[in-house]
Backbone atoms as SQL, in Angstrom:
CREATE TABLE atoms (id INTEGER PRIMARY KEY, chain TEXT, resi INTEGER, resn TEXT, atom TEXT, x REAL, y REAL, z REAL);
INSERT INTO atoms VALUES
  (1, 'A', 1, 'MET', 'N', 6.731, -26.500, -13.489),
  (2, 'A', 1, 'MET', 'CA', 7.480, -25.251, -13.554),
  (3, 'A', 1, 'MET', 'C', 8.286, -25.080, -12.278),
  (4, 'A', 2, 'ASN', 'N', 9.232, -25.923, -12.057),
  (5, 'A', 2, 'ASN', 'CA', 10.064, -25.860, -10.877),
  (6, 'A', 2, 'ASN', 'C', 10.998, -24.656, -10.951),
  (7, 'A', 3, 'GLY', 'N', 11.031, -23.822, -9.921),
  (8, 'A', 3, 'GLY', 'CA', 11.901, -22.655, -9.907),
  (9, 'A', 3, 'GLY', 'C', 11.380, -21.489, -10.715),
  (10, 'A', 4, 'SER', 'N', 10.087, -21.481, -11.020),
  (11, 'A', 4, 'SER', 'CA', 9.506, -20.407, -11.819),
  (12, 'A', 4, 'SER', 'C', 9.514, -19.073, -11.090),
  (13, 'A', 5, 'LEU', 'N', 9.382, -19.115, -9.776),
  (14, 'A', 5, 'LEU', 'CA', 9.324, -17.899, -8.969),
  (15, 'A', 5, 'LEU', 'C', 10.370, -17.933, -7.861),
  (16, 'A', 6, 'SER', 'N', 10.923, -16.771, -7.548),
  (17, 'A', 6, 'SER', 'CA', 11.807, -16.606, -6.392),
  (18, 'A', 6, 'SER', 'C', 11.131, -15.650, -5.422),
  (19, 'A', 7, 'LEU', 'N', 11.249, -15.940, -4.131),
  (20, 'A', 7, 'LEU', 'CA', 10.652, -15.095, -3.096),
  (21, 'A', 7, 'LEU', 'C', 11.743, -14.542, -2.195),
  (22, 'A', 8, 'ASN', 'N', 11.603, -13.271, -1.828),
  (23, 'A', 8, 'ASN', 'CA', 12.519, -12.650, -0.892),
  (24, 'A', 8, 'ASN', 'C', 11.685, -11.846, 0.106),
  (25, 'A', 9, 'ARG', 'N', 11.906, -12.082, 1.390),
  (26, 'A', 9, 'ARG', 'CA', 11.165, -11.370, 2.439),
  (27, 'A', 9, 'ARG', 'C', 12.123, -10.491, 3.231),
  (28, 'A', 10, 'ARG', 'N', 11.719, -9.255, 3.452),
  (29, 'A', 10, 'ARG', 'CA', 12.512, -8.338, 4.285),
  (30, 'A', 10, 'ARG', 'C', 11.596, -7.724, 5.327),
  (31, 'A', 11, 'LEU', 'N', 12.161, -7.470, 6.512),
  (32, 'A', 11, 'LEU', 'CA', 11.426, -6.852, 7.612),
  (33, 'A', 11, 'LEU', 'C', 12.071, -5.516, 7.954),
  (34, 'A', 12, 'PHE', 'N', 11.239, -4.502, 8.164),
  (35, 'A', 12, 'PHE', 'CA', 11.710, -3.174, 8.553),
  (36, 'A', 12, 'PHE', 'C', 10.944, -2.746, 9.792),
  (37, 'A', 13, 'GLN', 'N', 11.643, -2.469, 10.851),
  (38, 'A', 13, 'GLN', 'CA', 10.960, -1.989, 12.052),
  (39, 'A', 13, 'GLN', 'C', 10.670, -0.503, 11.885),
  (40, 'A', 14, 'THR', 'N', 9.447, -0.087, 12.225),
  (41, 'A', 14, 'THR', 'CA', 9.067, 1.317, 12.139),
  (42, 'A', 14, 'THR', 'C', 9.488, 2.021, 13.425),
  (43, 'A', 15, 'ASN', 'N', 9.147, 3.293, 13.536),
  (44, 'A', 15, 'ASN', 'CA', 9.464, 4.052, 14.749),
  (45, 'A', 15, 'ASN', 'C', 8.543, 3.706, 15.908),
  (46, 'A', 16, 'LYS', 'N', 7.500, 2.937, 15.626),
  (47, 'A', 16, 'LYS', 'CA', 6.553, 2.560, 16.673),
  (48, 'A', 16, 'LYS', 'C', 6.941, 1.205, 17.259),
  (49, 'A', 17, 'THR', 'N', 6.765, 1.063, 18.557),
  (50, 'A', 17, 'THR', 'CA', 7.104, -0.172, 19.245),
  (51, 'A', 17, 'THR', 'C', 6.312, -1.338, 18.676),
  (52, 'A', 18, 'ASN', 'N', 6.997, -2.412, 18.366),
  (53, 'A', 18, 'ASN', 'CA', 6.407, -3.670, 17.903),
  (54, 'A', 18, 'ASN', 'C', 5.724, -3.583, 16.541),
  (55, 'A', 19, 'GLU', 'N', 5.928, -2.498, 15.800),
  (56, 'A', 19, 'GLU', 'CA', 5.334, -2.372, 14.475),
  (57, 'A', 19, 'GLU', 'C', 6.397, -2.639, 13.415),
  (58, 'A', 20, 'VAL', 'N', 6.074, -3.502, 12.466),
  (59, 'A', 20, 'VAL', 'CA', 7.030, -3.934, 11.452),
  (60, 'A', 20, 'VAL', 'C', 6.379, -3.854, 10.071),
  (61, 'A', 21, 'ILE', 'N', 7.173, -3.447, 9.083),
  (62, 'A', 21, 'ILE', 'CA', 6.754, -3.515, 7.686),
  (63, 'A', 21, 'ILE', 'C', 7.365, -4.788, 7.105),
  (64, 'A', 22, 'VAL', 'N', 6.541, -5.615, 6.506),
  (65, 'A', 22, 'VAL', 'CA', 7.003, -6.838, 5.848),
  (66, 'A', 22, 'VAL', 'C', 6.926, -6.591, 4.348),
  (67, 'A', 23, 'GLU', 'N', 8.047, -6.783, 3.663),
  (68, 'A', 23, 'GLU', 'CA', 8.103, -6.633, 2.209),
  (69, 'A', 23, 'GLU', 'C', 8.364, -7.999, 1.595),
  (70, 'A', 24, 'LEU', 'N', 7.505, -8.423, 0.687),
  (71, 'A', 24, 'LEU', 'CA', 7.688, -9.676, -0.039),
  (72, 'A', 24, 'LEU', 'C', 7.919, -9.331, -1.503),
  (73, 'A', 25, 'THR', 'N', 9.067, -9.741, -2.037),
  (74, 'A', 25, 'THR', 'CA', 9.386, -9.530, -3.444),
  (75, 'A', 25, 'THR', 'C', 9.274, -10.866, -4.162),
  (76, 'A', 26, 'VAL', 'N', 8.460, -10.887, -5.217),
  (77, 'A', 26, 'VAL', 'CA', 8.275, -12.082, -6.035),
  (78, 'A', 26, 'VAL', 'C', 8.935, -11.814, -7.378),
  (79, 'A', 27, 'THR', 'N', 9.898, -12.650, -7.761),
  (80, 'A', 27, 'THR', 'CA', 10.602, -12.500, -9.034),
  (81, 'A', 27, 'THR', 'C', 10.217, -13.661, -9.949),
  (82, 'A', 28, 'ASN', 'N', 9.803, -13.327, -11.159),
  (83, 'A', 28, 'ASN', 'CA', 9.444, -14.314, -12.165),
  (84, 'A', 28, 'ASN', 'C', 10.713, -14.733, -12.904),
  (85, 'A', 29, 'ASN', 'N', 11.007, -16.019, -12.937),
  (86, 'A', 29, 'ASN', 'CA', 12.230, -16.536, -13.565),
  (87, 'A', 29, 'ASN', 'C', 11.991, -17.211, -14.913),
  (88, 'A', 30, 'VAL', 'N', 10.812, -17.030, -15.473),
  (89, 'A', 30, 'VAL', 'CA', 10.509, -17.621, -16.783),
  (90, 'A', 30, 'VAL', 'C', 10.134, -16.512, -17.761),
  (91, 'A', 31, 'ASN', 'N', 10.063, -16.849, -19.029),
  (92, 'A', 31, 'ASN', 'CA', 9.812, -15.851, -20.082),
  (93, 'A', 31, 'ASN', 'C', 8.337, -15.676, -20.400),
  (94, 'A', 32, 'LYS', 'N', 7.479, -15.852, -19.411),
  (95, 'A', 32, 'LYS', 'CA', 6.061, -15.558, -19.602),
  (96, 'A', 32, 'LYS', 'C', 5.487, -15.096, -18.269),
  (97, 'A', 33, 'CYS', 'N', 4.435, -14.307, -18.342),
  (98, 'A', 33, 'CYS', 'CA', 3.798, -13.781, -17.132),
  (99, 'A', 33, 'CYS', 'C', 3.076, -14.911, -16.399),
  (100, 'A', 34, 'LEU', 'N', 3.112, -14.839, -15.074),
  (101, 'A', 34, 'LEU', 'CA', 2.470, -15.846, -14.232),
  (102, 'A', 34, 'LEU', 'C', 1.483, -15.176, -13.288),
  (103, 'A', 35, 'GLY', 'N', 0.311, -15.770, -13.146),
  (104, 'A', 35, 'GLY', 'CA', -0.663, -15.285, -12.169),
  (105, 'A', 35, 'GLY', 'C', -0.363, -15.893, -10.820),
  (106, 'A', 36, 'ILE', 'N', -0.373, -15.061, -9.777),
  (107, 'A', 36, 'ILE', 'CA', -0.102, -15.560, -8.426),
  (108, 'A', 36, 'ILE', 'C', -1.164, -15.049, -7.466),
  (109, 'A', 37, 'GLU', 'N', -1.306, -15.732, -6.357),
  (110, 'A', 37, 'GLU', 'CA', -2.157, -15.276, -5.261),
  (111, 'A', 37, 'GLU', 'C', -1.345, -15.407, -3.982),
  (112, 'A', 38, 'ILE', 'N', -1.290, -14.340, -3.202),
  (113, 'A', 38, 'ILE', 'CA', -0.534, -14.360, -1.953),
  (114, 'A', 38, 'ILE', 'C', -1.503, -14.403, -0.780),
  (115, 'A', 39, 'SER', 'N', -1.081, -15.037, 0.300),
  (116, 'A', 39, 'SER', 'CA', -1.914, -15.104, 1.489),
  (117, 'A', 39, 'SER', 'C', -1.017, -15.261, 2.710),
  (118, 'A', 40, 'THR', 'N', -1.600, -15.072, 3.867),
  (119, 'A', 40, 'THR', 'CA', -0.876, -15.223, 5.127),
  (120, 'A', 40, 'THR', 'C', -1.611, -16.232, 5.993),
  (121, 'A', 41, 'GLU', 'N', -0.889, -16.783, 6.937),
  (122, 'A', 41, 'GLU', 'CA', -1.499, -17.693, 7.893),
  (123, 'A', 41, 'GLU', 'C', -1.901, -16.916, 9.134),
  (124, 'A', 42, 'ASP', 'N', -2.988, -17.334, 9.771),
  (125, 'A', 42, 'ASP', 'CA', -3.383, -16.718, 11.032),
  (126, 'A', 42, 'ASP', 'C', -2.338, -17.028, 12.092),
  (127, 'A', 43, 'ASN', 'N', -2.021, -16.017, 12.888),
  (128, 'A', 43, 'ASN', 'CA', -1.054, -16.173, 13.972),
  (129, 'A', 43, 'ASN', 'C', -1.498, -15.256, 15.092),
  (130, 'A', 44, 'ARG', 'N', -1.726, -15.788, 16.262),
  (131, 'A', 44, 'ARG', 'CA', -2.242, -14.971, 17.368),
  (132, 'A', 44, 'ARG', 'C', -1.252, -13.914, 17.845),
  (133, 'A', 45, 'ASN', 'N', 0.024, -14.027, 17.445),
  (134, 'A', 45, 'ASN', 'CA', 1.038, -13.050, 17.842),
  (135, 'A', 45, 'ASN', 'C', 1.184, -11.903, 16.844),
  (136, 'A', 46, 'ILE', 'N', 0.394, -11.923, 15.759),
  (137, 'A', 46, 'ILE', 'CA', 0.499, -10.899, 14.716),
  (138, 'A', 46, 'ILE', 'C', -0.867, -10.276, 14.462),
  (139, 'A', 47, 'LYS', 'N', -0.908, -8.941, 14.453),
  (140, 'A', 47, 'LYS', 'CA', -2.115, -8.207, 14.075),
  (141, 'A', 47, 'LYS', 'C', -1.784, -7.449, 12.799),
  (142, 'A', 48, 'TYR', 'N', -2.544, -7.671, 11.741),
  (143, 'A', 48, 'TYR', 'CA', -2.305, -7.007, 10.457),
  (144, 'A', 48, 'TYR', 'C', -2.934, -5.619, 10.471),
  (145, 'A', 49, 'LEU', 'N', -2.095, -4.580, 10.374),
  (146, 'A', 49, 'LEU', 'CA', -2.571, -3.199, 10.347),
  (147, 'A', 49, 'LEU', 'C', -2.897, -2.756, 8.926),
  (148, 'A', 50, 'SER', 'N', -2.167, -3.288, 7.959),
  (149, 'A', 50, 'SER', 'CA', -2.466, -3.048, 6.546),
  (150, 'A', 50, 'SER', 'C', -2.000, -4.256, 5.750),
  (151, 'A', 51, 'THR', 'N', -2.652, -4.484, 4.628),
  (152, 'A', 51, 'THR', 'CA', -2.332, -5.616, 3.765),
  (153, 'A', 51, 'THR', 'C', -2.277, -5.133, 2.319),
  (154, 'A', 52, 'PRO', 'N', -1.726, -5.937, 1.414),
  (155, 'A', 52, 'PRO', 'CA', -1.719, -5.530, 0.005),
  (156, 'A', 52, 'PRO', 'C', -3.143, -5.268, -0.493),
  (157, 'A', 53, 'GLU', 'N', -3.282, -4.323, -1.418),
  (158, 'A', 53, 'GLU', 'CA', -4.605, -3.986, -1.949),
  (159, 'A', 53, 'GLU', 'C', -5.281, -5.185, -2.590),
  (160, 'A', 54, 'SER', 'N', -4.507, -5.990, -3.303),
  (161, 'A', 54, 'SER', 'CA', -5.060, -7.176, -3.959),
  (162, 'A', 54, 'SER', 'C', -4.130, -8.349, -3.713),
  (163, 'A', 55, 'PRO', 'N', -4.690, -9.510, -3.321),
  (164, 'A', 55, 'PRO', 'CA', -3.838, -10.678, -3.115),
  (165, 'A', 55, 'PRO', 'C', -3.502, -11.414, -4.415),
  (166, 'A', 56, 'VAL', 'N', -4.030, -10.912, -5.539),
  (167, 'A', 56, 'VAL', 'CA', -3.826, -11.562, -6.825),
  (168, 'A', 56, 'VAL', 'C', -3.042, -10.612, -7.731),
  (169, 'A', 57, 'ALA', 'N', -2.055, -11.153, -8.450),
  (170, 'A', 57, 'ALA', 'CA', -1.251, -10.321, -9.347),
  (171, 'A', 57, 'ALA', 'C', -0.767, -11.141, -10.531),
  (172, 'A', 58, 'CYS', 'N', -0.503, -10.446, -11.618),
  (173, 'A', 58, 'CYS', 'CA', 0.141, -11.045, -12.780),
  (174, 'A', 58, 'CYS', 'C', 1.584, -10.557, -12.749),
  (175, 'A', 59, 'VAL', 'N', 2.526, -11.476, -12.555),
  (176, 'A', 59, 'VAL', 'CA', 3.932, -11.110, -12.406),
  (177, 'A', 59, 'VAL', 'C', 4.670, -11.471, -13.689),
  (178, 'A', 60, 'CYS', 'N', 5.136, -10.449, -14.390),
  (179, 'A', 60, 'CYS', 'CA', 5.915, -10.673, -15.611),
  (180, 'A', 60, 'CYS', 'C', 7.414, -10.578, -15.322),
  (181, 'A', 61, 'THR', 'N', 7.789, -9.739, -14.370),
  (182, 'A', 61, 'THR', 'CA', 9.202, -9.618, -13.970),
  (183, 'A', 61, 'THR', 'C', 9.303, -9.673, -12.452),
  (184, 'A', 62, 'VAL', 'N', 8.975, -8.567, -11.766),
  (185, 'A', 62, 'VAL', 'CA', 9.076, -8.481, -10.308),
  (186, 'A', 62, 'VAL', 'C', 7.822, -7.796, -9.765),
  (187, 'A', 63, 'ALA', 'N', 7.331, -8.300, -8.640),
  (188, 'A', 63, 'ALA', 'CA', 6.215, -7.660, -7.942),
  (189, 'A', 63, 'ALA', 'C', 6.565, -7.578, -6.461),
  (190, 'A', 64, 'LYS', 'N', 6.176, -6.466, -5.823),
  (191, 'A', 64, 'LYS', 'CA', 6.424, -6.295, -4.386),
  (192, 'A', 64, 'LYS', 'C', 5.098, -6.129, -3.662),
  (193, 'A', 65, 'PHE', 'N', 5.022, -6.736, -2.482),
  (194, 'A', 65, 'PHE', 'CA', 3.833, -6.678, -1.650),
  (195, 'A', 65, 'PHE', 'C', 4.266, -6.257, -0.254),
  (196, 'A', 66, 'PHE', 'N', 3.408, -5.474, 0.423),
  (197, 'A', 66, 'PHE', 'CA', 3.753, -4.932, 1.733),
  (198, 'A', 66, 'PHE', 'C', 2.636, -5.179, 2.737),
  (199, 'A', 67, 'TRP', 'N', 3.026, -5.502, 3.955),
  (200, 'A', 67, 'TRP', 'CA', 2.115, -5.607, 5.081),
  (201, 'A', 67, 'TRP', 'C', 2.688, -4.759, 6.214),
  (202, 'A', 68, 'LYS', 'N', 1.835, -4.079, 6.938),
  (203, 'A', 68, 'LYS', 'CA', 2.243, -3.430, 8.184),
  (204, 'A', 68, 'LYS', 'C', 1.609, -4.259, 9.291),
  (205, 'A', 69, 'VAL', 'N', 2.459, -4.737, 10.206),
  (206, 'A', 69, 'VAL', 'CA', 1.962, -5.632, 11.242),
  (207, 'A', 69, 'VAL', 'C', 2.410, -5.172, 12.625),
  (208, 'A', 70, 'LEU', 'N', 1.617, -5.538, 13.593),
  (209, 'A', 70, 'LEU', 'CA', 1.946, -5.323, 14.994),
  (210, 'A', 70, 'LEU', 'C', 2.219, -6.702, 15.571),
  (211, 'A', 71, 'VAL', 'N', 3.401, -6.882, 16.128),
  (212, 'A', 71, 'VAL', 'CA', 3.802, -8.203, 16.606),
  (213, 'A', 71, 'VAL', 'C', 4.089, -8.171, 18.093),
  (214, 'A', 72, 'SER', 'N', 3.954, -9.347, 18.720),
  (215, 'A', 72, 'SER', 'CA', 4.364, -9.434, 20.114),
  (216, 'A', 72, 'SER', 'C', 5.881, -9.349, 20.171),
  (217, 'A', 73, 'GLU', 'N', 6.435, -8.987, 21.302),
  (218, 'A', 73, 'GLU', 'CA', 7.870, -8.742, 21.431),
  (219, 'A', 73, 'GLU', 'C', 8.713, -9.961, 21.078),
  (220, 'A', 74, 'ILE', 'N', 8.215, -11.154, 21.265),
  (221, 'A', 74, 'ILE', 'CA', 9.005, -12.348, 20.988),
  (222, 'A', 74, 'ILE', 'C', 9.237, -12.547, 19.492),
  (223, 'A', 75, 'TRP', 'N', 8.490, -11.848, 18.622),
  (224, 'A', 75, 'TRP', 'CA', 8.602, -12.022, 17.176),
  (225, 'A', 75, 'TRP', 'C', 9.469, -10.958, 16.508),
  (226, 'A', 76, 'LEU', 'N', 9.962, -9.979, 17.258),
  (227, 'A', 76, 'LEU', 'CA', 10.769, -8.920, 16.649),
  (228, 'A', 76, 'LEU', 'C', 12.130, -9.442, 16.237),
  (229, 'A', 77, 'PRO', 'N', 12.623, -8.987, 15.054),
  (230, 'A', 77, 'PRO', 'CA', 13.945, -9.453, 14.604),
  (231, 'A', 77, 'PRO', 'C', 15.062, -8.894, 15.459);
Protein backbone atom coordinates (compact mmCIF):
# COMPACT_ATOMS: atom_id res chain seq x y z
CA MET A 1 0.00 0.00 0.00
CA ASN A 2 2.48 2.60 -1.15
CA GLY A 3 1.18 6.15 -0.61
CA SER A 4 -1.76 5.02 1.51
CA LEU A 5 -1.20 7.78 4.06
CA SER A 6 -0.02 11.39 3.86
CA LEU A 7 1.51 13.16 6.86
CA ASN A 8 1.65 16.88 7.54
CA ARG A 9 3.36 18.40 10.59
CA ARG A 10 2.84 21.96 11.80
CA LEU A 11 4.42 23.77 14.75
CA PHE A 12 2.77 26.60 16.70
CA GLN A 13 4.68 28.53 19.32
CA THR A 14 2.59 29.32 22.41
CA ASN A 15 2.83 32.47 24.52
CA LYS A 16 5.23 30.66 26.85
CA THR A 17 8.96 30.64 26.18
CA ASN A 18 10.17 27.46 24.47
CA GLU A 19 6.70 25.88 24.48
CA VAL A 20 5.42 24.56 21.15
CA ILE A 21 2.26 22.80 19.98
CA VAL A 22 2.99 20.09 17.41
CA GLU A 23 0.09 19.14 15.14
CA LEU A 24 0.32 15.97 13.04
CA THR A 25 -2.35 15.49 10.38
CA VAL A 26 -2.71 12.00 8.91
CA THR A 27 -4.70 11.77 5.66
CA ASN A 28 -5.95 8.43 4.36
CA ASN A 29 -5.55 8.21 0.55
CA VAL A 30 -7.34 4.90 0.00
CA ASN A 31 -11.01 3.89 0.00
CA LYS A 32 -10.89 1.90 3.23
CA CYS A 33 -10.17 2.71 6.86
CA LEU A 34 -6.64 2.05 8.11
CA GLY A 35 -5.47 1.38 11.65
CA ILE A 36 -2.42 3.40 12.66
CA GLU A 37 -0.21 3.80 15.71
CA ILE A 38 1.76 6.99 16.29
CA SER A 39 4.85 7.35 18.44
CA THR A 40 7.73 9.71 19.11
CA GLU A 41 11.42 9.20 19.56
CA ASP A 42 13.17 10.10 22.80
CA ASN A 43 15.10 13.35 22.51
CA ARG A 44 16.91 14.96 25.43
CA ASN A 45 16.09 18.43 24.04
CA ILE A 46 12.30 17.84 24.18
CA LYS A 47 10.04 17.45 27.21
CA TYR A 48 6.50 16.28 26.42
CA LEU A 49 3.96 18.32 28.42
CA SER A 50 0.95 16.62 26.81
CA THR A 51 0.48 13.82 24.30
CA PRO A 52 -2.44 12.44 22.29
CA GLU A 53 -4.97 10.55 24.43
CA SER A 54 -4.47 7.39 22.39
CA PRO A 55 -1.55 6.50 20.12
CA VAL A 56 -3.82 4.17 18.12
CA ALA A 57 -6.51 5.33 15.69
CA CYS A 58 -8.65 4.12 12.82
CA VAL A 59 -8.27 6.69 10.04
CA CYS A 60 -10.98 6.65 7.38
CA THR A 61 -10.35 10.18 6.05
CA VAL A 62 -8.28 12.56 8.24
CA ALA A 63 -7.04 12.37 11.83
CA LYS A 64 -5.20 15.05 13.82
CA PHE A 65 -2.89 14.50 16.77
CA PHE A 66 -1.43 17.13 19.10
CA TRP A 67 1.55 17.32 21.44
CA LYS A 68 2.52 20.20 23.70
CA VAL A 69 6.27 20.21 24.14
CA LEU A 70 8.95 22.21 25.87
CA VAL A 71 12.06 22.47 23.73
CA SER A 72 15.54 23.81 24.18
CA GLU A 73 16.16 27.11 22.38
CA ILE A 74 18.16 25.48 19.58
CA TRP A 75 15.02 23.55 18.44
CA LEU A 76 12.65 26.53 18.05
CA PRO A 77 11.48 27.25 14.50
